[in-house]
C-alpha positions in Angstrom: 74.5 -37.8 173.1 76.5 -35.4 174.5 79.1 -32.7 173.3 80.5 -32.3 170.2 79.1 -35.6 168.2 81.9 -35.8 165.1 81.5 -39.3 164.9 77.5 -38.4 164.3 77.5 -35.4 162.7 79.8 -37.4 160.5 77.1 -40.6 159.1 74.4 -37.3 158.8 76.8 -35.4 156.2 77.4 -38.9 154.5 74.1 -40.2 154.3 72.9 -36.4 153.3 75.0 -35.8 150.9 72.8 -37.1 147.8 69.6 -36.0 149.8 68.0 -33.5 149.2 65.1 -34.8 151.9 67.0 -36.0 155.3 65.2 -37.9 157.6 67.0 -38.6 160.9 64.5 -41.3 163.3 64.9 -39.9 166.9 63.0 -42.5 168.1 65.7 -44.5 169.7 67.8 -41.1 171.3 66.9 -40.9 174.8 69.0 -38.4 175.6 70.9 -35.0 174.0 72.8 -32.5 176.3 72.9 -28.5 174.9 76.2 -28.8 173.3 75.1 -32.1 171.6 72.1 -30.0 170.4 73.8 -26.6 169.6 75.7 -29.2 167.3 72.9 -30.7 165.8 71.0 -27.3 165.2 74.1 -25.9 163.2 74.5 -28.6 161.1 70.7 -28.2 160.5 71.4 -25.3 159.7 74.0 -26.2 157.0 71.4 -28.6 155.2 69.1 -25.9 154.9 71.3 -23.6 152.8 72.2 -25.6 150.7 68.7 -26.8 149.6 67.6 -29.8 152.1 64.3 -30.1 154.3 65.3 -31.5 157.0 62.8 -33.9 159.2 63.0 -35.7 163.2 61.2 -38.3 164.0 59.6 -38.7 167.2 62.1 -37.7 170.1 61.4 -38.3 173.0 59.1 -35.2 174.7 62.3 -33.5 176.3 64.7 -33.5 173.6 61.9 -32.3 171.8 61.3 -29.5 174.1 65.3 -28.4 173.5 65.2 -29.2 170.1 62.6 -26.3 170.5 64.5 -24.3 172.9 67.0 -25.0 170.4 65.4 -23.6 167.8 65.5 -26.5 165.9 62.0 -26.8 165.2 62.4 -24.0 162.6 65.0 -25.2 161.0 63.3 -28.8 160.9 60.0 -30.3 160.6 59.8 -32.5 164.3 56.9 -35.3 164.1 55.5 -35.5 167.2 55.7 -38.8 169.1 51.9 -39.7 169.7 50.8 -40.1 173.2 
């Protein structure tokens, strides 16, 4: 995923609208660029500001590393992949 992720974030907002627990299945997400990670972080901040919890399921190790660098791990629980 790259860039502003307008479509993807719109779908995430719609999914999260009537949920308190937002689950993002990242198992099929192979790549996430810096801009997209920033956009995701901003959206997670908004979700947390709405008293929602966010769980990101099993991103690849490289995607998880970028999420950690971006501070997403401080805002959302990241369930790691098993080795």
